[in-house]
DOMARZA-917636 format. One record per residue (C-alpha): residue number from 1; residue in three letters; z, x, y. Coordinates in pm, whole numbers, plus 50000, padded with zeros to 5 digits. Each point is the difference from the previous one (the first is absolute). Example, Ala and Ser with C-alpha at 12.3 -4.5 7.8 and 13.67 -1.06 7.14 Angstrom:
> n, res, Z, X, Y
> 1, ala, 50780, 51230, 49550;
> 2, ser, 49934, 50137, 50344;
END
This chain:
> n, res, Z, X, Y
> 1, met, 30657, 74659, 43465;
> 2, arg, 50375, 49984, 50056;
> 3, val, 50140, 49653, 49943;
> 4, glu, 50323, 49904, 50171;
> 5, lys, 50231, 49829, 49756;
> 6, phe, 50147, 49665, 50090;
> 7, ser, 50281, 49829, 49820;
> 8, asn, 50262, 49733, 50047;
> 9, glu, 50277, 50257, 50020;
> 10, thr, 50050, 49963, 50372;
> 11, pro, 49903, 49735, 50256;
> 12, leu, 49819, 50269, 50195;
> 13, cys, 49757, 50069, 49717;
> 14, ala, 49935, 49632, 49946;
> 15, glu, 49943, 49950, 50371;
> 16, lys, 49769, 50297, 50016;
> 17, arg, 49790, 49863, 49716;
> 18, lys, 49985, 49660, 50169;
> 19, thr, 49880, 50159, 50322;
> 20, ser, 49738, 50208, 49819;
> 21, glu, 49874, 49695, 49812;
> 22, leu, 49974, 49812, 50330;
> 23, lys, 49790, 50284, 50142;
> 24, leu, 49775, 49988, 49692;
> 25, ala, 49959, 49623, 50040;
> 26, val, 49917, 50034, 50370;
> 27, ala, 49751, 50278, 49928;
> 28, ser, 49838, 49785, 49730;
> 29, phe, 49969, 49713, 50245;
> 30, val, 49859, 50216, 50280;
> 31, asn, 49746, 50159, 49768;
> 32, gly, 49902, 49657, 49874;
> 33, phe, 49862, 49916, 50343;
> 34, gly, 49922, 50365, 50071;
> 35, phe, 49736, 50050, 49734;
> 36, leu, 49823, 49677, 50105;
> 37, ile, 50042, 50032, 50376;
> 38, ala, 49660, 50168, 50041;
> 39, tyr, 49831, 49731, 49789;
> 40, asn, 50166, 49718, 50193;
> 41, thr, 49934, 50169, 50333;
> 42, ile, 49628, 49993, 49927;
> 43, ile, 50010, 49644, 49865;
> 44, cys, 50200, 49863, 50294;
> 45, leu, 49746, 50135, 50247;
> 46, thr, 49770, 49718, 49890;
> 47, asp, 49955, 49893, 50364;
> 48, leu, 49875, 50348, 50093;
> 49, trp, 49767, 50045, 49704;
> 50, thr, 49844, 49653, 50021;
> 51, met, 49947, 50043, 50375;
> 52, lys, 49818, 50330, 49949;
> 53, phe, 49821, 49955, 49667;
> 54, gly, 50004, 49631, 49908;
> 55, lys, 50198, 49800, 49744;
> 56, ser, 49839, 50164, 49695;
> 57, ile, 50171, 50331, 50083;
> 58, met, 50325, 49877, 49846;
> 59, phe, 49849, 49987, 49653;
> 60, tyr, 49857, 50351, 50034;
> 61, leu, 50334, 50130, 50124;
> 62, ala, 50172, 49837, 49703;
> 63, val, 49782, 50184, 49750;
> 64, cys, 50043, 50332, 50182;
> 65, leu, 50376, 49956, 49989;
> 66, thr, 50030, 49883, 49638;
> 67, ala, 49724, 50177, 49804;
> 68, pro, 50160, 50348, 50046;
> 69, leu, 50333, 49846, 49899;
> 70, ile, 49878, 49896, 49658;
> 71, ile, 49842, 50339, 49934;
> 72, val, 50316, 50189, 50091;
> 73, leu, 50229, 49768, 49804;
> 74, ala, 49770, 50006, 49697;
> 75, ser, 50038, 50376, 49995;
> 76, phe, 50378, 49954, 49999;
> 77, val, 49978, 49772, 49696;
> 78, leu, 49762, 50228, 49810;
> 79, phe, 50123, 50345, 50098;
> 80, gly, 50353, 49956, 50134;
> 81, his, 50133, 50101, 50339;
> 82, gly, 50098, 50362, 49948;
> 83, ser, 50333, 50149, 50096;
> 84, lys, 49960, 50052, 50377;
> 85, leu, 50107, 49655, 50108;
> 86, arg, 50123, 50091, 50346;
> 87, ala, 49686, 50198, 50085;
> 88, gly, 49779, 49717, 49878;
> 89, ile, 50179, 49739, 50209;
> 90, leu, 49993, 50213, 50314;
> 91, phe, 49629, 50072, 49950;
> 92, gly, 49929, 49630, 49963;
> 93, tyr, 50183, 49923, 50321;
> 94, ser, 49812, 50283, 50173;
> 95, leu, 49675, 49825, 49908;
> 96, his, 50138, 49688, 50170;
> 97, leu, 50065, 50195, 50317;
> 98, ile, 49648, 50145, 49991;
> 99, ala, 49855, 49651, 49953;
> 100, ile, 50195, 49850, 50290;
> 101, ala, 49908, 50292, 50226;
> 102, gly, 49634, 49963, 49904;
> 103, leu, 50000, 49629, 50076;
> 104, phe, 50173, 50072, 50330;
> 105, leu, 49721, 50238, 50100;
> 106, phe, 49696, 49829, 49846;
> 107, thr, 50072, 49628, 50027;
> 108, asn, 49652, 49923, 50134;
> 109, his, 49806, 50150, 49708;
> 110, leu, 49958, 49780, 49693;
> 111, trp, 49946, 50275, 49744;
> 112, cys, 50293, 50199, 50135;
> 113, val, 50222, 49694, 49971;
> 114, leu, 49891, 49948, 49638;
> 115, phe, 50044, 50371, 49920;
> 116, phe, 50354, 50018, 50134;
> 117, ala, 50085, 49672, 49828;
> 118, thr, 49894, 50169, 49675;
> 119, ile, 50221, 50301, 50077;
> 120, ser, 50286, 49759, 50056;
> 121, gly, 49928, 49838, 49663;
> 122, val, 50027, 50334, 49822;
> 123, gly, 50333, 50074, 50170;
> 124, thr, 50134, 49656, 49912;
> 125, gly, 49904, 50049, 49636;
> 126, met, 50180, 50331, 49979;
> 127, val, 50324, 49886, 50163;
> 128, gln, 50003, 49669, 49814;
> 129, gly, 49936, 50164, 49664;
> 130, tyr, 50274, 50256, 50046;
> 131, tyr, 50258, 49746, 50114;
> 132, tyr, 49938, 49758, 49714;
> 133, asn, 50056, 50292, 49763;
> 134, ile, 50314, 50117, 50179;
> 135, leu, 50169, 49662, 50020;
> 136, ala, 49910, 49896, 49645;
> 137, asn, 50278, 50236, 49880;
> 138, val, 50279, 49863, 50219;
> 139, pro, 50171, 49657, 50003;
> 140, pro, 49765, 49714, 50099;
> 141, arg, 50186, 49925, 50323;
> 142, phe, 49827, 50301, 50156;
> 143, met, 49658, 49879, 49886;
> 144, leu, 50089, 49663, 50155;
> 145, gln, 50072, 50176, 50330;
> 146, leu, 49659, 50166, 49978;
> 147, gln, 49842, 49658, 49943;
> 148, ile, 50185, 49851, 50296;
> 149, gly, 49883, 50289, 50216;
> 150, leu, 49647, 49955, 49868;
> 151, ser, 49992, 49639, 50116;
> 152, phe, 50179, 50091, 50323;
> 153, ser, 49713, 50235, 50079;
> 154, gly, 49757, 49714, 50051;
> 155, phe, 50253, 49800, 50199;
> 156, leu, 50098, 50299, 50214;
> 157, ala, 49638, 50092, 50069;
> 158, ser, 49921, 49640, 50096;
> 159, val, 50297, 49978, 50237;
> 160, leu, 49918, 50334, 50161;
> 161, arg, 49640, 49894, 50045;
> 162, val, 50104, 49681, 50179;
> 163, leu, 50255, 50184, 50216;
> 164, ser, 49754, 50277, 50089;
> 165, arg, 49749, 49743, 50124;
> 166, ile, 50264, 49813, 50199;
> 167, ala, 50136, 50323, 50150;
> 168, leu, 49657, 50098, 50131;
> 169, gly, 49894, 49661, 50127;
> 170, gly, 49782, 49909, 49703;
> 171, asp, 49773, 50303, 50034;
> 172, ile, 49870, 50049, 49645;
> 173, ile, 49885, 50362, 50036;
> 174, ala, 50295, 50138, 50199;
> 175, ser, 50250, 49823, 49776;
> 176, ser, 49829, 50153, 49695;
> 177, tyr, 50086, 50350, 50121;
> 178, leu, 50364, 49900, 50041;
> 179, phe, 49986, 49849, 49651;
> 180, tyr, 49867, 50330, 49855;
> 181, thr, 50285, 50192, 50165;
> 182, leu, 50265, 49771, 49853;
> 183, ala, 49844, 50037, 49655;
> 184, val, 50021, 50379, 50021;
> 185, cys, 50370, 49979, 50087;
> 186, phe, 50075, 49791, 49692;
> 187, ile, 49801, 50231, 49772;
> 188, ile, 50196, 50302, 50124;
> 189, leu, 50325, 49809, 49941;
> 190, ala, 49897, 49925, 49640;
> 191, met, 49912, 50366, 49939;
> 192, thr, 50337, 50114, 50133;
> 193, leu, 50203, 49758, 49791;
> 194, ser, 49801, 50088, 49688;
> 195, val, 50126, 50355, 50023;
> 196, arg, 50349, 49947, 50138;
> 197, trp, 50119, 49684, 49826;
> 198, ile, 49814, 50016, 49670;
> 199, phe, 49913, 50351, 49884;
> 200, gln, 50301, 50162, 50167;
> 201, asn, 50229, 49713, 49905;
> 202, pro, 50242, 50103, 49720;
> 203, val, 50032, 49645, 49869;
> 204, tyr, 49626, 49986, 49930;
> 205, ala, 50028, 50291, 49757;
> 206, leu, 50312, 49844, 49851;
> 207, leu, 49824, 49668, 49940;
> 208, leu, 49721, 50183, 49821;
> 209, glu, 50258, 50171, 49777;
> 210, glu, 50168, 49667, 49927;
> 211, asn, 49667, 49845, 49908;
> 212, arg, 49922, 50283, 49759;
> 213, ala, 50347, 49974, 49848;
> 214, lys, 49959, 49626, 49950;
> 215, asp, 49676, 50056, 49814;
> 216, ser, 50137, 50279, 49781;
> 217, lys, 50299, 49786, 49894;
> 218, arg, 49795, 49692, 49915;
> 219, glu, 49994, 49921, 49631;
> 220, leu, 49661, 49953, 49841;
> 221, ser, 49972, 49657, 49843;
> 222, glu, 49709, 49804, 49860;
> 223, asn, 50152, 49682, 50145;
> 224, asp, 50007, 50141, 50350;
> 225, gly, 49734, 49849, 50225;
> 226, leu, 49953, 50320, 50199;
> 227, ile, 49760, 50284, 49941;
> 228, gln, 50208, 50282, 49862;
> 229, arg, 49981, 50374, 50011;
> 230, ser, 49715, 50022, 49756;
> 231, asn, 49660, 50152, 50035;
> 232, lys, 49863, 49672, 50139;
> 233, thr, 49960, 50131, 50350;
> 234, asn, 49631, 49916, 50047;
> 235, val, 49894, 49744, 50255;
> 236, ser, 49877, 49742, 49748;
> 237, ser, 50341, 49991, 49827;
> 238, leu, 50176, 49946, 50330;
> 239, val, 49757, 49727, 50103;
> 240, ser, 50061, 49812, 49675;
> 241, gln, 50370, 49978, 50094;
> 242, val, 49977, 49922, 50371;
> 243, trp, 49668, 49811, 50024;
> 244, pro, 50150, 49679, 50152;
> 245, trp, 50145, 50201, 50286;
> 246, ile, 49679, 50198, 50047;
> 247, leu, 49778, 49691, 49990;
> 248, ala, 50226, 49823, 50250;
> 249, val, 49972, 50296, 50237;
> 250, phe, 49622, 49998, 49968;
> 251, leu, 49960, 49627, 50059;
> 252, asn, 50247, 49994, 50289;
> 253, phe, 49846, 50280, 50200;
> 254, ser, 49639, 49913, 49921;
> 255, thr, 50058, 49646, 50125;
> 256, thr, 50171, 50138, 50310;
> 257, met, 49708, 50232, 50071;
> 258, val, 49743, 49723, 49974;
> 259, ile, 50171, 49829, 50293;
> 260, phe, 50175, 50282, 50187;
> 261, pro, 49883, 50131, 50238;
> 262, gly, 49641, 49871, 49992;
> 263, val, 50063, 49624, 49993;
> 264, leu, 50317, 50008, 50213;
> 265, ser, 49828, 50215, 50263;
> 266, asn, 49722, 49740, 50036;
> 267, leu, 50213, 49685, 50027;
> 268, gln, 49943, 49822, 50327;
> 269, ser, 50228, 49768, 50193;
> 270, ser, 49900, 49671, 50158;
> 271, arg, 50225, 50083, 50297;
> 272, pro, 49852, 50208, 50285;
> 273, tyr, 50322, 50194, 50065;
> 274, leu, 49994, 50132, 49640;
> 275, gln, 49646, 50131, 50023;
> 276, his, 49874, 50341, 50120;
> 277, gly, 50126, 50171, 49684;
> 278, trp, 50359, 49869, 50012;
> 279, phe, 49987, 49749, 49713;
> 280, pro, 49894, 50256, 49732;
> 281, ile, 50272, 50240, 50119;
> 282, ile, 50257, 49721, 49974;
> 283, gln, 49887, 49921, 49643;
> 284, ile, 50032, 50363, 49896;
> 285, leu, 50343, 50010, 50167;
> 286, leu, 50114, 49687, 49816;
> 287, phe, 49876, 50133, 49668;
> 288, gly, 50187, 50327, 50054;
> 289, ala, 50318, 49827, 50116;
> 290, ser, 50004, 49765, 49700;
> 291, asp, 49944, 50292, 49767;
> 292, val, 50292, 50188, 50156;
> 293, val, 50238, 49703, 49984;
> 294, ile, 49954, 49928, 49631;
> 295, arg, 50027, 50365, 49899;
> 296, ser, 50312, 50047, 50212;
> 297, ile, 50193, 49715, 49836;
> 298, leu, 49894, 50083, 49643;
> 299, thr, 50277, 50070, 49754;
> 300, glu, 49998, 50029, 49623;
> 301, lys, 50144, 49648, 49975;
> 302, ile, 49686, 49843, 50147;
> 303, met, 49751, 50227, 49825;
> 304, leu, 49805, 49812, 49735;
> 305, thr, 49902, 50157, 49670;
> 306, lys, 49655, 50131, 49922;
> 307, phe, 49821, 49686, 49876;
> 308, pro, 50111, 49766, 50283;
> 309, ile, 49892, 50270, 50247;
> 310, leu, 49665, 50021, 49823;
> 311, ile, 49954, 49622, 50034;
> 312, leu, 50082, 50015, 50372;
> 313, ser, 49745, 50279, 50047;
> 314, ile, 49735, 49778, 49840;
> 315, leu, 50091, 49703, 50220;
> 316, arg, 49957, 50216, 50313;
> 317, ile, 49624, 49996, 49939;
> 318, leu, 50004, 49646, 50142;
> 319, phe, 50050, 50150, 50346;
> 320, ile, 49634, 50106, 50002;
> 321, pro, 49849, 49648, 50006;
> 322, ile, 50283, 49881, 50226;
> 323, phe, 49925, 50261, 50268;
> 324, ser, 49628, 49939, 49954;
> 325, tyr, 50053, 49640, 50103;
> 326, leu, 50243, 50080, 50282;
> 327, ser, 49783, 50271, 50159;
> 328, thr, 49786, 49739, 50175;
> 329, ser, 50244, 49707, 50001;
> 330, gly, 50165, 50057, 50338;
> 331, tyr, 50339, 49903, 49852;
> 332, asp, 50202, 50272, 50166;
> 333, phe, 50342, 49896, 49869;
> 334, ile, 49877, 49961, 49644;
> 335, ile, 49837, 50344, 50022;
> 336, ile, 50329, 50150, 50122;
> 337, phe, 50200, 49829, 49722;
> 338, thr, 49751, 50118, 49735;
> 339, thr, 50011, 50356, 50133;
> 340, ile, 50381, 50000, 49975;
> 341, cys, 49986, 49874, 49638;
> 342, phe, 49734, 50260, 49925;
> 343, gly, 50223, 50279, 50134;
> 344, leu, 50313, 49878, 49820;
> 345, ser, 49824, 49977, 49664;
> 346, ser, 49835, 50338, 50047;
> 347, gly, 50332, 50171, 50067;
> 348, tyr, 50184, 49830, 49714;
> 349, val, 49737, 50040, 49729;
> 350, gly, 49904, 50349, 50118;
> 351, thr, 50350, 50147, 50015;
> 352, ile, 50161, 49895, 49672;
> 353, pro, 49753, 50171, 49760;
> 354, met, 50019, 50326, 50196;
> 355, cys, 50381, 50000, 49967;
> 356, lys, 50037, 49875, 49643;
> 357, ala, 49702, 50151, 49815;
> 358, pro, 50155, 50352, 49984;
> 359, leu, 50312, 49845, 49846;
> 360, ser, 49792, 49915, 49692;
> 361, val, 50053, 50361, 49890;
> 362, thr, 50281, 50253, 50006;
> 363, asn, 49810, 50326, 49972;
> 364, pro, 49958, 50156, 50349;
> 365, glu, 49648, 50122, 49927;
> 366, met, 49893, 49653, 49892;
> 367, gln, 50166, 49846, 50303;
> 368, gln, 49791, 50224, 50221;
> 369, lys, 49688, 49902, 49804;
> 370, ile, 50079, 49634, 50062;
> 371, gly, 50063, 50078, 50367;
> 372, ser, 49656, 50161, 50024;
> 373, leu, 49841, 49720, 49799;
> 374, ser, 50157, 49734, 50225;
> 375, ala, 49883, 50177, 50315;
> 376, phe, 49650, 50040, 49855;
> 377, thr, 49985, 49633, 49895;
> 378, leu, 50117, 49893, 50344;
> 379, thr, 49721, 50196, 50164;
> 380, phe, 49740, 49899, 49743;
> 381, gly, 50096, 49640, 50077;
> 382, leu, 49947, 50070, 50370;
> 383, val, 49656, 50148, 49935;
> 384, phe, 49901, 49717, 49766;
> 385, gly, 50120, 49748, 50256;
> 386, phe, 49795, 50175, 50267;
> 387, ile, 49687, 49980, 49784;
> 388, val, 50056, 49631, 49928;
> 389, gly, 50076, 49934, 50366;
> 390, thr, 49679, 50177, 50105;
> 391, cys, 49787, 49813, 49746;
> 392, leu, 50152, 49664, 50094;
> 393, lys, 50031, 50072, 50371;
> 394, asn, 49735, 49750, 50105;
> 395, phe, 50152, 49735, 49774;
> 396, ile, 50365, 50051, 50098;
> 397, ile, 49962, 50027, 50377;
END
């Protein structure tokens, strides 16, 4: 691959690099919400699914969406991702399009809905796994953009769901078809930017070269706290170095999954005008908006180190008994405030480990391993949280 050389020799070159880096950041952001748009599209149709199949459908949908994820990402950790990154990402997005089209055509059939949700889960696992590998080798600001886009996906899907219902007079079924169409448009946009602004972007190749050069110049030292370019490339050696980050990721996303979407989608308001499916949608919207806000304002100056983040991830478990009490309390404003705090803490604790864990190493191959390990742990936390949420469903709600 031909790499265009940038330097500080002329303002034009510096400006060109700045523009290319901006495109890479935008593409990272768009793909952050792109690879989860299918997942969030299905989740945000809670009003449709509960109307057709009952409240329990949300738990079955959650397992169909997340179980394939953990299988795909586990294969990335164990066997790597191969060399055809662009083809893998485009194939994953193609599975998303197939899933959305299937749901569009077979919305009334339970097993078809669950099948296409599973297809969507496989596609999400592929795209997510590839992107965490790709961005582990570039400066963390691009991973942060991916994380912002990831949280924006839930917020965007929630907003579009509300607007689609308003636009069609509250008709749940008709608005669902409009919602599907919007989701397809965003997936196609993410596919296009993946090719144009990442793989065909000269600064992306240059950043990879700079990362490799940084690793090759690093002096090996016994006093250095980083894993060096030794033969310690196995997963257990990496885990021993980054376990606080990995454990924080697991606890954060497992706690989130216990409550979201199952508990939030079953919260009921004491006010008549917030009934008929509106109150759960508002809670999901608030969670997504809070998640977006905290990720968007994050900078390295307000990022805590690994052990404080681990403590915060442990404290988030307290949200489970809190929501259990609030689910039948009728305290609408307290529920809303708690949902906002839940979203803010999820975004903060969930973003920092994903950005900083790869910085624990300098070797590009190890950075990719940590990227895969982080993505796998995230999804394993989601699956574990789903299992706990299912087992404790009757106690929480």
